C-alpha positions as CSV (number, residue, x, y, z in Angstrom):
1,X,164.6,58.4,153.1
2,X,165.9,59.3,149.6
3,X,165.4,57.7,146.2
4,X,167.4,57.8,143.0
5,X,164.4,59.0,141.1
6,X,164.8,62.6,139.9
7,X,161.9,64.9,140.9
8,X,159.2,65.1,138.2
9,X,158.4,68.4,136.3
10,X,154.8,69.7,136.1
11,X,154.1,67.6,133.0
12,X,155.4,64.5,134.6
13,X,158.7,64.2,132.8
14,X,161.9,64.0,134.7
15,X,163.5,67.3,135.7
16,X,166.8,68.1,133.9
17,X,170.0,68.0,136.0
18,X,173.3,69.8,135.9
19,X,173.7,72.2,133.0
20,X,170.3,71.2,131.7
21,X,168.6,72.0,135.0
22,X,167.2,75.3,133.7
23,X,163.5,75.3,133.3
24,X,162.0,75.0,129.8
25,X,160.9,78.6,130.0
26,X,164.3,79.7,130.9
27,X,165.8,77.8,128.0
28,X,163.5,79.5,125.5
29,X,164.1,83.0,127.0
30,X,167.8,82.3,127.2
31,X,167.9,81.3,123.6
32,X,166.5,84.7,122.7
33,X,168.3,87.1,125.1
34,X,170.8,85.3,127.4
35,X,174.4,84.2,126.7
36,X,175.0,80.9,125.0
37,X,176.6,78.1,126.9
38,X,180.3,78.3,127.0
39,X,180.4,82.1,126.9
40,X,179.5,82.2,123.2
41,X,177.1,84.8,122.0
42,X,174.0,83.5,120.2
43,X,174.2,83.7,116.4
44,X,171.3,85.9,115.2
45,X,170.9,83.7,112.3
46,X,171.3,80.5,114.2
47,X,168.7,77.8,115.1
48,X,167.7,79.3,118.5
49,X,166.6,82.5,116.9
50,X,164.6,80.6,114.3
51,X,163.0,78.6,117.0
52,X,161.9,81.8,118.9
53,X,160.5,83.3,115.7
54,X,158.7,80.1,115.0
55,X,157.1,80.3,118.4
56,X,156.1,83.9,117.9
57,X,154.6,83.0,114.5
58,X,152.6,80.2,116.1
59,X,151.0,82.7,118.5
60,X,149.9,85.2,115.8
61,X,146.8,84.5,113.7
62,X,147.8,83.6,110.1
63,X,147.1,86.5,107.7
64,X,144.0,86.2,105.5
65,X,142.2,83.6,107.7
66,X,138.4,84.1,107.7
67,X,137.1,84.5,111.3
68,X,133.6,83.3,112.5
69,X,132.4,87.0,112.4
70,X,133.5,87.3,108.8
71,X,131.6,84.1,107.9
72,X,128.5,85.5,109.6
73,X,128.8,88.7,107.5
74,X,129.2,86.6,104.4
75,X,126.1,84.6,105.2
76,X,124.1,87.8,105.8
77,X,125.0,89.0,102.3
78,X,123.8,85.8,100.7
79,X,122.5,86.9,97.2
80,X,119.5,84.4,97.5
81,X,118.3,86.1,100.7
82,X,118.7,89.5,99.3
83,X,116.7,88.6,96.2
84,X,113.9,87.1,98.3
85,X,113.8,90.2,100.4
86,X,113.6,92.4,97.4
87,X,110.9,90.3,95.8
88,X,108.7,90.4,99.0
89,X,109.2,94.2,99.1
90,X,108.1,94.5,95.5
91,X,105.0,92.3,96.1
92,X,104.1,94.4,99.1
93,X,104.4,97.7,97.1
94,X,102.3,96.3,94.3
95,X,99.5,95.2,96.7
96,X,99.5,98.6,98.4
97,X,99.3,100.3,95.0
98,X,96.4,98.1,93.9
99,X,94.5,98.8,97.1
100,X,95.0,102.6,96.7
101,X,93.9,102.4,93.1
102,X,90.8,100.4,94.1
103,X,90.0,102.8,96.9
104,X,90.5,106.1,95.1
105,X,91.0,105.7,91.3
106,X,89.3,102.8,89.5
107,X,87.2,100.2,91.1
108,X,85.9,97.0,89.5
109,X,82.3,95.9,89.7
110,X,80.3,92.9,88.4
111,X,76.9,93.5,86.7
112,X,74.3,91.4,88.6
113,X,71.2,91.8,86.4
114,X,69.9,92.6,83.0
115,X,68.5,96.0,83.8
116,X,71.2,97.7,81.6
117,X,70.9,95.5,78.5
118,X,71.7,96.0,75.7
119,X,74.7,98.1,77.1
120,X,75.7,95.8,79.9
121,X,74.9,92.2,80.4
122,X,74.7,90.1,83.5
123,X,78.2,89.0,84.5
124,X,80.0,91.8,82.8
125,X,82.9,93.3,84.7
126,X,83.2,97.0,84.5
127,X,85.6,99.6,85.8
128,X,84.2,102.7,87.6
129,X,86.3,105.8,87.2
130,X,86.3,107.3,90.7
131,X,88.1,110.4,89.7
132,X,85.6,111.4,87.0
133,X,83.8,113.7,89.4
134,X,86.5,114.1,92.1
135,X,87.6,117.7,91.5
136,X,84.4,119.7,91.2
137,X,82.9,117.8,88.3
138,X,79.3,116.6,88.1
139,X,77.6,113.6,86.5
140,X,76.4,114.4,83.0
141,X,73.3,113.4,81.1
142,X,73.9,110.1,79.4
143,X,76.7,109.0,81.8
144,X,76.5,105.4,83.2
145,X,77.1,105.7,86.9
146,X,77.7,103.3,89.8
147,X,76.1,104.5,93.0
148,X,75.0,103.4,96.5
149,X,71.2,103.4,96.5
150,X,70.9,103.7,100.3
151,X,68.5,106.6,101.0
152,X,67.1,106.7,97.5
153,X,66.4,103.2,96.1
154,X,66.7,101.7,99.6
155,X,65.7,103.1,103.0
156,X,68.5,104.3,105.3
157,X,69.6,101.6,107.8
158,X,68.3,102.1,111.3
159,X,70.7,102.6,114.2
160,X,74.4,103.3,114.3
161,X,76.7,101.0,112.3
162,X,78.5,98.4,114.3
163,X,82.2,97.3,114.2
164,X,81.6,94.6,111.6
165,X,79.5,96.9,109.5
166,X,82.3,99.4,109.4
167,X,84.8,96.7,108.6
168,X,82.6,95.4,105.8
169,X,82.3,99.0,104.4
170,X,86.1,99.4,104.5
171,X,86.5,96.1,102.7
172,X,84.1,97.2,100.0
173,X,85.8,100.5,99.6
174,X,89.2,98.9,99.1
175,X,87.7,96.4,96.7
176,X,88.4,93.5,99.0
177,X,84.8,92.6,99.5
178,X,81.8,92.3,97.1
179,X,79.9,95.6,96.5
180,X,76.8,94.2,98.2
181,X,73.1,94.6,97.3
182,X,73.0,98.4,97.8
183,X,75.1,99.3,94.8
184,X,73.4,99.9,91.4
185,X,74.4,100.8,87.9
186,X,72.1,103.1,85.8
187,X,72.2,105.8,83.2
188,X,71.8,109.5,84.1
189,X,68.8,111.0,82.4
190,X,68.3,114.2,84.3
191,X,70.7,116.3,86.5
192,X,70.0,118.9,89.2
193,X,67.6,121.6,87.8
194,X,66.3,119.5,84.9
195,X,62.7,118.8,84.2
196,X,62.3,115.3,82.9
197,X,58.9,114.1,81.5
198,X,57.3,111.2,79.7
199,X,53.9,110.7,78.3
200,X,54.0,107.0,78.6
201,X,54.0,104.3,75.9
202,X,54.8,105.5,72.4
203,X,56.4,108.8,73.5
204,X,60.0,109.9,74.0
205,X,61.4,111.2,77.2
206,X,62.0,114.9,77.2
207,X,64.6,116.9,79.1
208,X,63.8,120.5,79.6
209,X,61.3,120.1,76.7
210,X,63.8,118.6,74.3
211,X,62.9,115.0,73.1
212,X,65.8,112.6,73.5
213,X,66.4,109.9,70.9
214,X,67.5,106.9,73.0
215,X,67.4,104.3,70.2
216,X,71.3,103.9,70.2
217,X,71.3,102.3,73.7
218,X,67.8,101.0,74.6
219,X,67.3,97.3,74.7
220,X,65.7,96.1,71.4
221,X,61.9,96.3,71.6
222,X,61.9,98.5,74.7
223,X,60.0,101.8,74.8
224,X,61.5,104.9,76.6
225,X,58.9,104.5,79.4
226,X,55.8,102.5,79.9
227,X,54.6,104.9,82.6
228,X,54.1,108.7,82.5
229,X,55.9,111.1,84.8
230,X,56.8,114.7,85.2
231,X,59.6,115.6,87.7
232,X,62.0,118.4,88.4
233,X,65.3,117.1,89.7
234,X,66.5,118.8,92.9
235,X,69.9,120.4,93.0
236,X,72.7,118.0,93.8
237,X,70.6,114.9,92.8
238,X,70.1,112.7,89.7
239,X,67.3,111.1,87.8
240,X,68.5,107.6,86.6
241,X,67.0,104.9,84.5
242,X,68.1,101.5,83.2
243,X,68.6,100.8,79.5
244,X,66.4,97.7,79.6
245,X,63.4,99.8,80.6
246,X,60.9,96.9,81.0
247,X,63.3,95.1,83.3
248,X,64.7,98.0,85.3
249,X,63.6,99.2,88.7
250,X,64.9,102.8,88.6
251,X,63.9,106.3,89.6
252,X,60.4,105.8,88.2
253,X,59.7,103.0,90.7
254,X,60.6,105.2,93.7
255,X,58.6,108.3,93.0
256,X,56.3,108.0,96.0
257,X,59.1,107.2,98.5
258,X,60.9,109.6,100.8
259,X,63.8,110.1,98.4
260,X,61.4,110.6,95.4
261,X,63.6,108.3,93.3
262,X,66.4,110.9,93.1
263,X,70.0,109.8,93.7
264,X,72.2,112.2,95.6
265,X,75.4,113.0,93.7
266,X,77.3,112.3,97.0
267,X,76.2,108.6,96.7
268,X,77.8,108.2,93.2
269,X,80.9,105.9,93.5
270,X,82.1,106.5,90.0
271,X,81.4,106.7,86.3
272,X,81.4,103.4,84.5
273,X,83.9,103.9,81.8
274,X,85.0,100.5,80.6
275,X,83.7,96.9,80.2
276,X,86.8,94.7,80.7
277,X,85.4,91.2,80.9
278,X,84.5,89.0,79.0
279,X,87.4,90.0,76.8
280,X,85.1,89.6,73.7
281,X,83.0,92.6,75.1
282,X,86.0,94.8,76.0
283,X,84.8,98.3,75.2
284,X,84.6,101.9,76.6
285,X,81.2,103.4,77.6
286,X,81.0,106.7,75.8
287,X,78.3,109.3,76.5
288,X,75.7,109.0,73.8
289,X,75.4,111.7,71.3
290,X,71.6,111.8,71.8
291,X,72.0,114.1,74.8
292,X,74.0,116.7,72.9
293,X,70.6,118.4,71.9
294,X,69.9,119.1,75.6
295,X,73.1,121.2,76.1
296,X,72.4,124.7,77.4
297,X,68.8,123.9,78.4
298,X,69.3,124.1,82.1
299,X,70.8,122.2,85.1
300,X,74.5,122.1,85.7
301,X,75.3,120.2,82.5
302,X,77.7,122.8,81.3
303,X,79.7,123.1,84.6
304,X,82.0,120.1,84.2
C-alpha cells in the first residue's frame, strides 16, 4: 500500500524530490567542489562560496576569545590574593626574627621585687643582652646580670625533667612564657679568683683589699652590708648582691648552702643593659665607675 506522503528526512522534514533530491550534505559539498546545476562552474566569488566560508568560520573559535582556562589563570593572579600572601609571609618572617632575637640576642624580663632599688623598681621591664658574654667574655664587677638561680640560690630539681618541663623551658627560652621563680637579677660584686670581704655595719665592702664606694647605686639609707663575711670566689663563679641590701636575699644568704651562694657563670642568661618600660624610666645600665679601682687586682676582670 502506497501513500502520497514523501518519505521524511532524519530531522522530520520532507525529503526533497527530483533535482533537489540530493542530501543536505551533498548540497553543501557540491556547492564547494562539484559542478553547478546546468553545467555551469561555480563562481568563486558567488554566494555558495561565501556560504561555505561562513560555515567554516562558524566552526573555528573566534580570535581573542578568553577560554575558561585563561579565566582561571586570571583569577590566580588576583592582586588582592597576591598582596594577602605577601603580607602573611612578611608577618611570619617578623615573628620568626622576633623569636630568634628573644632566644639568642636580647630577652625581656620584668623585675618582680624591690631587691635592686634604687637601680631597678618592681614592674620595670629590662632587656638582657645575651651576647654580652657569648664569645669568650666574662661578667665584670659592677655588671647587673640576669641568671637562673637553680643550684645556687635554689636547690637542683630532683629527678629527670618531664615533657612538660622541657616544653616550659623551651617557651621561657624563646620568650613565649614568663621567666618563672628561678630567675634573679643582681649586681656582680666579685668574679672568679676575687676575695670579697665585709666587716658588717658601717664598713665598705672590699674586693681584693680595695674598698668599693657603692654610694652611686645603693638604695638611699642602705649600708653596704649588715653582716660580715669573707669569701674567695671560685673560678667560673660569681658573688652577687642586690642594690637594696636590706631587702635583698643574695649570695650572703646562701653561704652555708651547698652552692655557697656563688652563681655559676654558665647560669647567667645575660647582662641587663637597658630599662625600656615605663618609658619615663628608659635608661641604659652602665657599669659603675666605683669598680675601676679594683682593676688589675686579680680574678679574670681584665680578660673580657
